[in-house]
Steps between C-alpha positions, in 0.01 A plus 500: 500500500241595760214323320673187373248217471205734521227551230355846454201632297512859375177620349539758226868401472553607143586869560581769751502407859387143435780431251762655739366296787497176299864551403596591855344194658647273230850657570463376853436144395113486468326325219246755359163471330400827336149579389411741225163611349528610142846504354755223571789711370609650838437182699698285242786747522505475879496113479785515247716718724438262801588198307810670352621542861436132574165546670163342434192696392167456320268758344129430522223685328219564751208737550518537871162671524347148427507188716603295193810727441604477868452128509701461179796694637507306826465169336783570247730616776440196716532275193833656394668573834321271746359761744474868597713668774471874395197685360554853356170662421617768255238498226260797495443843368305827495332429166387868449464816699130571560314710752246323712216724364590383151571133580302190402455211741669297235823706528487485875475120494774464241750695707416318818502163342842582337667605818316342795292199397783365286728518807240319705461226242878451458553468882200275531620260229872516602436414865386147395863444406685713769562348844768759571642803310437866430238711314605846377219728384537809284302782665563870420563841645138561363384268763643742768402838344212431274699525177492762222200641309260241377658211689243443773425125397877434470577662831221311667609168367851553620391614836300179528814303402682665788218388733492155357875474568455578859220259550671214311812550705297405810311227336794327341777541744731357614548283203433761226608859523301771299634847427445764243697780342342846428687647204473868423644655180696209342618552141270247321250475209228557764620863541584527128128442430324663797731776635579823299877569458459824688375314804797262494746797471309664789542183703877499429527858621304444825617155601771495775697256273451718188425220265236248395536146624638236282341156453809350657422694816171330523644158405754526784215549746304213354804275550540621866147420579510164318812368677606434860670836530149626598430195715342713788282721278141416416190710438709804395424735216838652425531837325739544214449856364821692533386667812189671353262344755585395857248265645 
């Protein structure tokens, strides 16, 4: 029970990496607040699983691209659990693949707000209730290598999250540690929507580990960065990509 007595927020916790991370943190004793944007089904399912195992969890609808949504999530977490010890900034997305020459300013701002500005707003609001603790950001391999075709805004936003992680580690230490994970090909709805199947099969053939990542792989790393097992690590952006990119 590495997180007994701790409260965690996992944004975008209703599916994929977010859901797996919420379940993993709860399995180690954390109370968990989970945000979702549109559908409560996945988040409610995660809450039910945590409660069935004797844990405490709360699902909160919130549009984290707005200050009102961020404030509502923070307020509900503090009201329900009394404080915040761990913040996992998982919410985000690519939205749609578009080349820069064909891109509107609106699309650019949408993607950066979704991945970067929302992360800033969550950290800014959470820090008012965090004297000590850990922040775990979800960056991406795209932040290292520029991403796939039509993903420049997404890659740019994730690269900025990586830089934010480094800067915040210096600003918030020693009381609060800040790290990020940089997932590559993880078997999620993100890649179901945005990555052709042939690309996924090609990844499996080329990767040293000969498989896509599982959400549990990412959740295990989130737990490591959230707990004292990583007590001497801060400002790190850790690759988790099956060996496809060495940074």
